[in-house]
C-alpha positions, -999 to 999 in steps of 0.1 A, spaced: 180 -518 -394 157 -529 -366 134 -559 -372 107 -533 -361 112 -506 -387 87 -524 -411 56 -518 -388 41 -489 -369 54 -500 -333 39 -490 -293 54 -493 -264 50 -529 -250 52 -539 -211 63 -575 -215 96 -585 -196 126 -591 -220 135 -622 -201 105 -640 -202 106 -630 -239 138 -650 -243 126 -676 -220 95 -686 -243 111 -704 -272 93 -704 -305 107 -718 -338 113 -690 -360 91 -692 -396 111 -686 -425 83 -660 -434 49 -648 -415 22 -653 -442 5 -621 -445 -35 -635 -436 -15 -649 -400 2 -616 -396 -34 -597 -398 -51 -624 -379 -22 -619 -353 -28 -582 -352 -63 -586 -342 -59 -609 -315 -32 -588 -298 -57 -556 -304 -85 -577 -290 -65 -588 -259 -50 -556 -253 -83 -539 -256 -99 -563 -232 -73 -558 -205 -79 -522 -208 -47 -514 -223 -45 -484 -254 -54 -499 -287 -39 -479 -316 -64 -474 -347 -63 -499 -376 -36 -492 -398 -47 -518 -424 -26 -545 -439 12 -541 -434 42 -561 -440 62 -577 -413 92 -600 -408 96 -632 -388 112 -618 -358 83 -592 -353 60 -621 -359 74 -641 -330 74 -610 -305 40 -603 -312 28 -639 -305 50 -639 -276 34 -607 -263 0 -619 -271 6 -652 -251 22 -632 -218 -10 -614 -221 -34 -641 -219 -14 -654 -191 -17 -622 -171 -55 -622 -177 -57 -657 -165 -39 -652 -133 -61 -620 -127 -96 -637 -130 -81 -667 -110 -73 -640 -82 -105 -626 -84 -124 -657 -83 -108 -666 -51 -115 -634 -37 -151 -637 -45 -152 -671 -31 -133 -657 3 -159 -631 6 -190 -656 0 -174 -678 29 -172 -647 52 -209 -637 43 -219 -671 55 -197 -676 88 -204 -663 122 -171 -645 131 -175 -651 169 -179 -690 171 -168 -700 136 -200 -715 130 -226 -710 98 -247 -678 104 -281 -679 97 -278 -671 58 -253 -700 54 -276 -720 75 -305 -717 52 -287 -721 22 -270 -755 37 -306 -766 49 -321 -759 11 -288 -781 -2 -297 -806 23 -338 -809 15 -328 -812 -24 -307 -842 -14 -334 -856 7 -357 -853 -25 -333 -876 -43 -322 -903 -14 -357 -900 6 -336 -898 38 -347 -871 59 -336 -856 93 -346 -837 123 -341 -796 126 -331 -784 165 -334 -748 178 -317 -740 208 -316 -710 227 -298 -704 257 -314 -697 290 -301 -673 314 -276 -657 288 -286 -620 297 -277 -626 335 -243 -642 325 -235 -609 302 -250 -586 330 -231 -605 360 -196 -612 344 -194 -588 313 -195 -592 275 -161 -604 272 -175 -637 295 -207 -636 271 -186 -640 243 -165 -667 257 -197 -685 268 -212 -683 233 -181 -699 219 -181 -729 247 -217 -731 237 -212 -737 199 -184 -762 209 -206 -782 229 -228 -784 202 -205 -792 174 -185 -820 194 -219 -839 203 -229 -843 166 -218 -861 135 -193 -848 109 -219 -843 81 -246 -826 109 -249 -789 105 -248 -765 133 -253 -726 131 -255 -696 151 -288 -679 140 -276 -648 161 -277 -635 197 -281 -667 221 -300 -688 192 -284 -719 178 -297 -744 151 -285 -779 145 -296 -799 115 -297 -835 122 -289 -852 86 -294 -887 74 -316 -899 101 -352 -908 104 -377 -891 126 -373 -915 154 -337 -920 157 -336 -880 146 -354 -872 177 -338 -896 200 -303 -878 189 -320 -845 195 -330 -854 235 -293 -866 239 -278 -836 227 -300 -819 250 -289 -838 280 -256 -836 274 -257 -797 267 -275 -791 297 -252 -813 319 -219 -794 307 -203 -765 325 -174 -743 317 -150 -724 339 -147 -684 337 -119 -676 357 -129 -686 393 -167 -689 382 -180 -723 370 -207 -718 346 -233 -743 336 -245 -744 301 -282 -744 296 -307 -742 268 -341 -748 256 -343 -772 227 -369 -773 201 -372 -800 174 -388 -809 142 -381 -837 116 -381 -826 79 -388 -849 49 -381 -839 12 -416 -824 8 -410 -797 34 -398 -761 29 -368 -748 52 -389 -717 62 -417 -740 76 -397 -765 94 -375 -735 110 -409 -720 122 -423 -752 136 -387 -761 154 -386 -724 169 -424 -727 181 -412 -761 198 -380 -741 214 -404 -716 228 -429 -742 245 -397 -759 260 -385 -726 274 -418 -716 293 -417 -751 304 -381 -746 318 -392 -713 334 -421 -728 352 -400 -758 366 -368 -736 373 
């Protein structure tokens, strides 16, 4: 007689090889209360994973071999559930990363930058050390697209992103806001030092050139700045730095 003849059975999906690999001491007998508790646990696990749950048949007798088998099956189902949850968590984190990253340049996009700026402001409220926001709008980008094509335009945006990222510190934050507009968050610096660093970044950026096929293309951008403290809101700082950038762009057009 099979050890399963004493209880109603239903199909199991557990691998026999895994069943043998899990070694449990076989109890001399399975207490009726433990058996019924185990059955309840098994029914909850199967139901939670979307399996078919058989009707509750009430207290049943069970031998030691069946008790071990049910225990092993329950553990396997729990492990499968944990693996599935971990896989879904990784997928969610990956999708969240994609939603905050600019595909063309690899920088943060506007959404990712705003989230990072909010975290930085929360840190400033604790430490008291603020920083400076820099907004950059490329000058003459439409002409580059019209003259050399959109492939060159995309390449030019990537070179601009690289020039900004390579000339700030590792804990500073660089983002592409969209189109030909970028943002740099100079963190952990007082206003005087931060504004001086922003000026240096502007000078360095506008002195850089890149090569497209046989053409030498200079990087050009208008920079607007505004310092921030823990008392500021990110949208106010962005608006003021943006206004400074438009003032710089008007000056560049008048002197160009």
